C-alpha positions in Angstrom: 13.8 -8.2 -3.1 10.5 -9.1 -1.6 9.1 -5.6 -2.4 10.5 -5.8 -5.9 8.8 -9.2 -6.4 5.5 -7.7 -5.2 5.9 -4.8 -7.7 6.6 -7.3 -10.5 3.6 -9.3 -9.5 1.5 -6.2 -9.7 2.7 -5.5 -13.2 1.9 -9.1 -14.3 -1.5 -8.8 -12.6 -2.2 -5.6 -14.6 -1.2 -7.2 -17.9 -3.4 -10.2 -17.3 -6.3 -8.1 -16.4 -5.8 -5.9 -19.5 -6.4 -9.0 -21.6 -9.4 -10.2 -19.7 -11.0 -6.7 -19.6 -10.4 -6.1 -23.3 -12.2 -9.4 -24.1 -15.1 -8.8 -21.7 -15.6 -5.2 -22.8 -15.9 -6.3 -26.4 -18.4 -8.9 -25.3 -20.4 -6.3 -23.4 -20.6 -4.1 -26.5 -21.7 -7.0 -28.6 -24.4 -8.0 -26.2 -25.6 -4.6 -25.2 -28.8 -4.1 -27.2 -30.1 -1.9 -24.4 -32.2 1.3 -24.7 -29.5 3.6 -26.1 -30.7 6.7 -24.2 -29.7 5.3 -20.8 -26.5 3.4 -20.3 -23.3 2.0 -21.9 -22.6 -1.4 -20.3 -19.1 -2.5 -19.4 -18.3 -5.9 -17.9 -15.0 -6.3 -16.0 -13.2 -9.4 -14.9 -11.4 -8.2 -11.7 -9.3 -11.2 -10.6 -9.7 -14.2 -8.3 -9.0 -12.8 -4.9 -10.8 -14.5 -2.1 -11.9 -11.1 -0.7 -12.5 -8.0 -2.9 -13.8 -4.5 -2.3 -14.9 -2.1 -5.0 -14.8 1.7 -4.7 -15.7 4.2 -7.4 -14.0 7.6 -7.9 -11.7 9.7 -10.0 -8.3 8.5 -8.9 -5.9 9.6 -11.7 -7.4 12.9 -12.7 -10.6 14.9 -11.9 -13.7 13.8 -13.8 -12.3 10.4 -14.9 -14.7 7.5 -14.5 -12.7 4.9 -12.5 -13.1 2.0 -10.2 -10.6 0.7 -7.7 -10.5 -2.9 -6.6 -9.0 -3.8 -3.2 -7.9 -7.5 -3.0 -7.2 -9.0 0.4 -6.3 -12.3 1.8 -5.5 -13.6 5.3 -1.7 -13.5 4.9 -0.8 -11.1 2.1 -0.6 -7.3 1.6 -3.5 -5.6 -0.2 -3.5 -5.6 -4.0 -5.0 -2.5 -5.6 -6.0 -1.9 -9.2 -7.6 1.1 -11.1 -10.0 0.4 -14.0 -10.8 3.3 -16.2 -14.3 3.3 -17.7 -14.7 5.0 -21.1 -17.6 5.4 -23.4 -16.3 2.6 -25.6 -14.1 0.4 -23.4 -12.7 -0.3 -20.0 -9.0 -0.7 -19.3 -6.9 -1.3 -16.2 -4.5 1.6 -15.9 -2.6 1.1 -12.6 -1.8 -1.7 -10.1 0.0 -1.4 -6.7 0.3 -3.1 -3.4 0.2 -1.7 0.2 1.3 -3.3 3.4 -1.3 -1.2 5.3 -3.2 -3.6 7.6 -6.5 -2.0 6.8 -9.9 -3.6 7.6 -12.0 -0.9 6.0 -11.8 1.6 3.2 -13.4 4.8 1.8 -12.5 7.5 -0.7 -11.6 11.1 0.0 -11.5 13.9 -2.6 -8.3 16.0 -2.5 -8.0 18.7 -5.1 -10.5 17.2 -7.4 -8.9 13.7 -7.3 -9.9 10.8 -5.1 -7.6 8.9 -2.8 -8.2 5.8 -0.7 -8.7 6.1 3.1 -7.6 3.0 4.9 -8.2 3.0 8.7 -5.9 0.9 10.9 -5.8 0.4 14.6 -3.5 3.4 15.1 -3.8 5.7 12.0 -5.8 6.8 9.0 -3.7 6.1 5.9 -4.5 8.2 2.9 -3.2 6.3 -0.2 -2.6 8.1 -3.5 -3.5 5.6 -6.2 -1.9 7.7 -8.9 1.6 7.5 -7.3 1.0 4.2 -5.6 2.2 5.5 -2.3 1.0 6.7 1.1 0.1 10.4 0.9 -0.7 10.9 4.5 -0.5 8.8 7.7 -2.7 10.5 10.2 -2.2 9.2 13.7 -5.1 8.2 15.9 -4.3 9.1 19.5 -6.0 6.0 21.0 -5.8 2.4 19.9 -9.0 1.7 18.1 -10.2 -1.9 17.9 -11.4 -2.7 14.4 -13.4 -6.0 14.5 -13.4 -7.5 11.0 -12.1 -10.8 9.6 -8.5 -10.5 8.5 -8.0 -10.0 4.8 -11.4 -8.4 4.2 -11.7 -4.7 3.6 -15.2 -3.4 4.2 -16.6 -0.4 2.4 -17.5 2.2 5.0 -18.4 5.9 5.1 -16.1 7.9 7.3 -15.7 11.0 5.0 -17.8 14.1 5.6 -17.7 17.7 4.7 -18.0 18.8 8.3 -17.8 22.5 7.8 -19.5 22.7 4.4 -16.5 24.4 2.8 -16.6 22.0 -0.3 -13.7 19.9 0.9 -13.8 16.4 2.3 -12.9 15.9 5.9 -12.2 12.6 7.8 -13.9 11.3 10.9 -13.0 8.3 13.0 -15.6 7.4 15.7 -14.8 5.9 19.0 -16.7 5.0 22.2 -15.3 8.2 23.7 -16.1 10.7 21.0 -15.1 11.5 17.4 -11.6 12.1 16.0 -11.8 14.6 13.2 -9.3 15.8 10.6 -10.3 18.9 8.6 -8.9 19.4 5.1 -7.5 22.9 4.5 -7.3 25.0 1.4 -3.7 23.7 0.8 -5.1 20.1 0.7 -3.4 19.2 4.0 -5.3 17.7 7.0 -5.3 19.2 10.5 -4.0 17.3 13.5 -6.5 14.9 15.1 -9.0 16.5 17.4 -11.5 14.8 19.6 -15.0 16.3 19.5 -18.4 15.3 21.0 -19.5 13.4 24.1 -18.9 9.7 24.6 -21.2 7.0 23.1 -24.3 6.9 25.4 -24.7 3.1 25.0 -21.0 2.2 25.5 -21.7 0.3 28.7 -24.8 -1.5 27.5 -25.1 -4.9 25.8 -26.6 -5.0 22.3 -29.2 -7.7 21.6 -27.3 -10.8 20.6 -23.9 -9.7 21.9 -22.0 -11.0 24.9 -20.0 -7.9 25.8 -20.7 -4.2 26.1 -21.0 -2.0 23.0 -18.1 0.1 23.9 -15.8 -2.9 24.2 -17.0 -4.5 20.9 -14.9 -2.3 18.7 -15.7 -0.8 15.3 -17.1 -2.9 12.4 -19.1 -2.2 9.2 -22.4 -2.6 11.1 -21.8 0.0 13.8 -19.8 2.6 12.0 -23.0 4.0 10.5 -24.5 4.0 14.0 -21.7 6.1 15.3 -21.6 8.4 12.4 -25.4 9.0 12.7 -24.7 10.8 16.0 -22.9 13.7 14.2 -25.6 16.4 13.5 -24.9 19.4 11.2 -27.0 22.5 11.3 -26.6 26.3 11.1 -28.0 26.8 14.5 -27.3 30.6 14.8 -28.0 31.2 11.0 -24.7 33.0 10.4 -24.1 31.0 7.2 -21.7 28.6 8.8 -22.6 25.0 9.6 -22.2 24.0 13.2 -21.8 20.5 14.8 -24.3 19.3 17.4 -24.3 16.1 19.6 -27.0 14.9 21.9 -25.7 14.4 25.4 -28.2 12.9 27.8 -30.8 15.7 28.0 -29.4 18.5 25.9 -27.3 19.2 22.8 -23.6 20.1 22.8 -23.1 22.7 20.1 -19.7 23.4 18.6 -20.0 26.6 16.6 -18.0 27.0 13.4 -15.5 29.7 13.6 -13.5 31.7 11.0 -11.3 29.5 8.9 -13.6 26.5 9.1 -12.6 25.3 12.5 -14.9 24.6 15.4 -15.1 26.1 18.9 -12.9 24.4 21.5 -15.7 24.3 24.1 -19.4 23.4 23.4 -22.4 25.5 24.2 -25.7 23.8 25.3 -29.1 24.1 23.8 -32.4 22.3 24.0 -35.3 22.0 21.5 -38.4 21.3 23.5 -39.1 18.3 21.3 -39.5 15.0 23.2 -37.6 11.9 22.1 -36.2 8.9 24.0 -32.8 8.3 22.3 -30.5 9.7 19.6 -30.6 7.4 16.5 -32.6 4.4 15.3 -29.7 2.2 16.3 -30.7 2.7 19.9 -33.5 0.1 19.3 -30.8 -2.6 19.4 -30.2 -1.9 23.1 -33.9 -2.1 24.2 -34.4 -5.8 23.8 -31.6 -7.4 25.8 -34.0 -9.4 28.0 -36.5 -10.2 25.2 -36.9 -13.8 24.1 -37.5 -15.1 20.6 -41.3 -15.1 21.0 -41.2 -11.4 21.8 -38.6 -10.6 19.1 -40.4 -12.5 16.3 -44.0 -13.0 17.3 -44.8 -10.0 19.4 -45.6 -11.8 22.7 -45.5 -9.0 25.2 -46.6 -5.4 25.8 -46.8 -2.9 23.0 -43.6 -0.9 22.5 -43.2 2.8 21.6 -40.0 4.7 21.2 -39.2 8.0 19.6 -35.7 8.6 18.3 -33.9 11.7 17.1 -33.2 11.3 13.4 -31.3 14.6 12.7 -31.6 18.1 11.3 -32.3 19.1 7.7 -33.8 22.1 5.9 -36.8 20.2 4.4 -39.0 23.2 3.4 -36.2 25.2 1.8 -36.5 28.3 4.0 -32.8 28.3 5.0 -33.6 27.3 8.6 -32.8 23.8 9.9 -35.7 21.5 10.7 -35.7 18.7 13.3 -36.7 15.1 12.4 -37.6 12.3 14.8 -38.9 8.8 14.1 -41.5 7.1 16.3 -41.4 3.3 16.4 -44.5 1.4 17.7 -45.8 -2.1 17.8 -45.3 -5.5 19.6 -42.8 -7.3 17.4 -39.3 -5.9 17.7 -38.5 -6.6 14.0 -41.8 -5.3 12.8 -42.3 -1.9 14.5 -44.2 0.6 12.4 -42.5 3.9 11.8 -43.6 7.5 11.6 -41.3 10.4 10.6 -42.1 13.6 12.6 -41.0 16.9 11.0 -40.6 20.0 13.2 -40.0 23.1 11.1 -37.3 25.4 12.6 -37.9 29.1 13.1 -35.4 31.8 13.9 -35.1 33.4 17.3 -32.5 35.8 18.6 -30.5 33.1 20.4 -30.6 30.6 17.6 -33.3 28.2 16.2 -36.5 27.1 17.9 -38.8 24.2 17.1 -42.5 23.6 17.9 -43.5 21.0 20.5 -45.7 19.2 18.0 -44.7 18.1 14.5 -45.7 20.3 11.5 -46.1 17.3 9.3 -45.5 13.5 9.3 -44.7 10.7 6.9 -45.4 7.0 7.6 -43.0 4.2 6.7 -44.4 1.9 3.9 -43.7 -1.1 6.1 -41.8 -2.0 9.3 -39.3 0.7 10.2 -37.4 -1.0 13.0 -35.0 -2.2 10.2 -33.5 1.3 10.2 -31.4 0.0 13.1 -30.1 -3.0 11.2 -30.1 -2.0 7.6 -33.3 -3.7 6.2 -35.1 -0.3 6.1 -33.6 2.9 4.7 -34.5 6.5 4.4 -33.1 9.1 1.9 -33.5 12.8 1.6 -34.1 13.5 -2.1 -35.6 16.2 -4.4 -38.0 14.1 -6.3 -39.3 16.7 -8.7 -36.5 19.2 -8.7 -38.5 22.0 -7.0 -35.8 22.8 -4.4 -37.7 21.3 -1.5 -36.4 18.2 0.2 -38.5 15.1 -0.1 -38.4 11.7 1.6 -37.7 8.3 0.1 -38.5 5.4 2.4 -37.9 1.7 1.8 -38.6 -1.3 4.0 -38.2 -5.0 3.9 -41.5 -6.8 4.6 -40.8 -8.5 7.9 -44.4 -9.5 8.7 -44.9 -13.2 9.5 -46.1 -13.7 5.9 -43.1 -11.9 4.5 -40.7 -13.9 6.6 -42.4 -17.2 5.5 -42.0 -16.2 1.8 -38.3 -15.5 2.5 -37.7 -18.8 4.3 -39.8 -21.1 2.3 -39.8 -19.5 -1.1 -36.5 -17.5 -1.2 -38.6 -14.5 -2.0 -38.1 -11.1 -0.4 -40.4 -8.1 -0.6 -39.4 -4.4 -0.3 -41.9 -1.6 -0.2 -40.8 1.8 -1.4 -42.6 5.0 -0.7 -41.8 8.6 -1.9 -43.2 11.6 -0.1 -43.1 15.0 -1.8 -42.9 18.1 0.3 -45.7 20.3 -1.1 -46.9 23.6 0.5 -44.9 22.8 3.7 -46.3 19.3 4.4 -46.3 15.7 3.3 -49.6 14.0 2.3 -51.1 11.3 4.5 -50.4 8.7 1.8 -47.2 8.5 -0.2 -47.1 10.2 -3.5 -45.5 7.1 -5.0 -45.7 3.6 -3.8 -43.9 0.6 -5.4 -43.6 -3.0 -4.2 -40.5 -4.9 -5.3 -40.8 -8.6 -4.8 -38.4 -11.4 -6.1 -40.0 -14.6 -7.4 -41.3 -17.3 -5.1 -38.8 -20.1 -6.1 -38.3 -22.6 -3.2 -36.3 -25.0 -5.4 -33.9 -22.5 -6.9 -30.2 -23.4 -6.6 -29.1 -19.8 -6.8 -30.2 -19.0 -3.3 -32.1 -15.9 -2.2 -32.1 -12.8 -4.5 -32.4 -9.8 -2.3 -34.2 -7.0 -4.3 -32.1 -4.1 -5.5 -33.6 -0.6 -4.8 -31.6 2.5 -5.9 -32.7 6.1 -6.0 -30.9 8.8 -8.0 -30.8 10.8 -11.2 -29.4 8.5 -13.9 -30.4 10.6 -16.9 -29.3 14.0 -15.8 -32.7 15.8 -16.0 -32.6 16.9 -12.3 -35.4 14.6 -11.3 -35.2 11.5 -9.1 -35.3 8.1 -10.8 -36.1 4.7 -9.1 -34.1 1.6 -10.1 -35.4 -1.8 -8.9 -34.2 -5.3 -9.5 -36.5 -8.3 -8.8 -35.2 -10.7 -11.4 -31.7 -12.2 -11.7 -31.2 -10.8 -15.2 -33.1 -7.5 -15.3 -32.9 -4.0 -13.9 -36.0 -1.9 -14.1 -35.7 1.9 -14.3 -38.7 4.2 -13.5 -37.6 7.6 -14.8 -38.7 10.7 -12.9 -41.3 13.0 -14.4 -43.2 16.2 -13.4 -45.5 16.4 -10.4 -47.9 15.1 -9.5 -47.0 11.8 -11.2 -43.3 11.9 -10.2 -42.4 8.6 -11.8 -43.3 7.1 -15.2 -45.7 4.2 -15.0 -43.8 2.0 -17.4 -40.2 1.2 -16.5 -37.4 0.7 -18.9 -35.9 -2.8 -18.6 -32.2 -3.3 -18.8 -30.9 -6.8 -19.5 -28.1 -7.2 -16.9 -27.2 -9.6 -14.2 -28.0 -8.5 -10.7 -25.9 -9.1 -7.6 -27.5 -11.4 -5.0 -26.7 -8.9 -2.2 -28.0 -5.4 -2.4 -24.8 -4.1 -0.7 -23.0 -4.9 -3.9 -25.1 -2.5 -5.9 -24.4 1.2 -5.8 -24.9 4.5 -7.6 -22.0 7.0 -8.2 -21.4 9.8 -10.6 -18.2 8.2 -12.0 -17.3 10.8 -14.6 -18.7 13.9 -12.8 -21.2 14.7 -15.5 -24.1 15.4 -13.2 -25.8 12.0 -13.6 -25.4 8.9 -11.6 -24.0 5.6 -12.9 -24.7 2.1 -11.7 -22.1 -0.3 -10.4 -22.7 -4.0 -9.7 -20.1 -6.1 -8.0 -20.2 -9.9 -8.2 -17.7 -11.1 -5.6 -15.7 -14.4 -5.6 -17.4 -17.1 -7.7 -16.2 -19.9 -10.0 -15.6 -17.2 -12.6 -13.7 -15.0 -10.3 -14.6 -11.5 -9.2 -16.6 -9.4 -11.7 -18.0 -5.9 -12.0 -20.6 -4.4 -14.3 -20.6 -0.6 -14.8 -23.6 1.0 -16.4 -22.3 4.4 -17.5 -25.1 6.9 -18.0 -25.3 8.7 -21.4 -26.7 11.8 -19.6 -29.0 13.0 -22.4 -31.6 14.4 -20.0 -34.4 12.5 -21.6 
């Protein structure tokens, strides 16, 4: 009876949302008035749940533009709803509930259709939204502590194509290694397998924490830290992607074998490139004894650390390159950053790298935020020439920038784009943009954190830059040919921005080759809302 009442509640919820969405979609159409060549705007009312998570995907059929909302509370099951986004309207098409006690969520593509992945302490639950049922319950051999407030489902990234076979695989990190599930050609997942060495910082205490990192469990902050330790490269250049893990003073290499599996036992290799730690997150463990004066004001000796950032074929020669980041300065939250690129070269036993970088790129501002999320780096192809370029963004955490944020509720992000040209990056960025929200100390709306998104929103194969520095406007700098790379004059879209940049995302909702924009406005007096900006993909 309880289950039937929950199903009845889901049907009523779906009917109520159908009315509200129909009204809001009509309103969006009437208010659009936007540059017709870019987006169709759709506004969704998505209920009044205290905690809501939004995930894009194609859940009912391949290529369908859909959004799933996950509603949680401290004492109820999770309520799920699919909203289908069309060129003219938005409609809720499915509602369900699940008793899965999930604290996090992601999407995995299976046979062209997306399913939810809901990690629990003891399993990865793959939930099929089309049927409203659990498709797979993949056991986790150990008990994994997930540290996240009850009722909230955080959006995380635990899906990878580990063997580059075009199918999504699942990864669950732990302090002892990584549990992986490979998706086969029949759409089934392999049994859990642990791979990789233990977390190197598991017995250390992160700045601001009371206990050790290994005992602190998994949360939305540290899952990207764990996942960053998985390195993919074709080390032996046999056309198959291998997995590499840094282990103290050498790499463990798991070669890919026939059928997409990985070797049972790792081989060792070294690179001859000097670095101190694996991953920018390691910075969080270097300041345990530092006081506020050192952390904020830089009272103390100058610091310098070099971190492994990963492998990537940047110069498009089909050989993996190695990237490190060097952090230097006195203030822990204001360290400068330099990306060092070491081009790989083939040798009989695998891939070798020079002892000195072939080219470098400097962060536009403090780079230590790579560890905490207030600096980001993206690999992009800015001009569509096939080479891999760098996009860097950094919150201004100088003393002046911090004063503006505290006193004037104004935050500044510096954005730099470096184009790979003739095998090197230029000393200065090819494109530099400063995104700053207004200085408004008396605003009742709180702090507006700038929105910065990078992707191809018009389908022309070039990278576009989307910035938001006003509550009611999104600016789009469309990509253009080198050497200019971005148009000088942006197109302005009249749309409400979310106050938190984590509620803004790009996703190719309808699989048309161009990215769409999704803004989520969580619980307010008007309930939860979503705005979807669906690209018209005209290539202009």
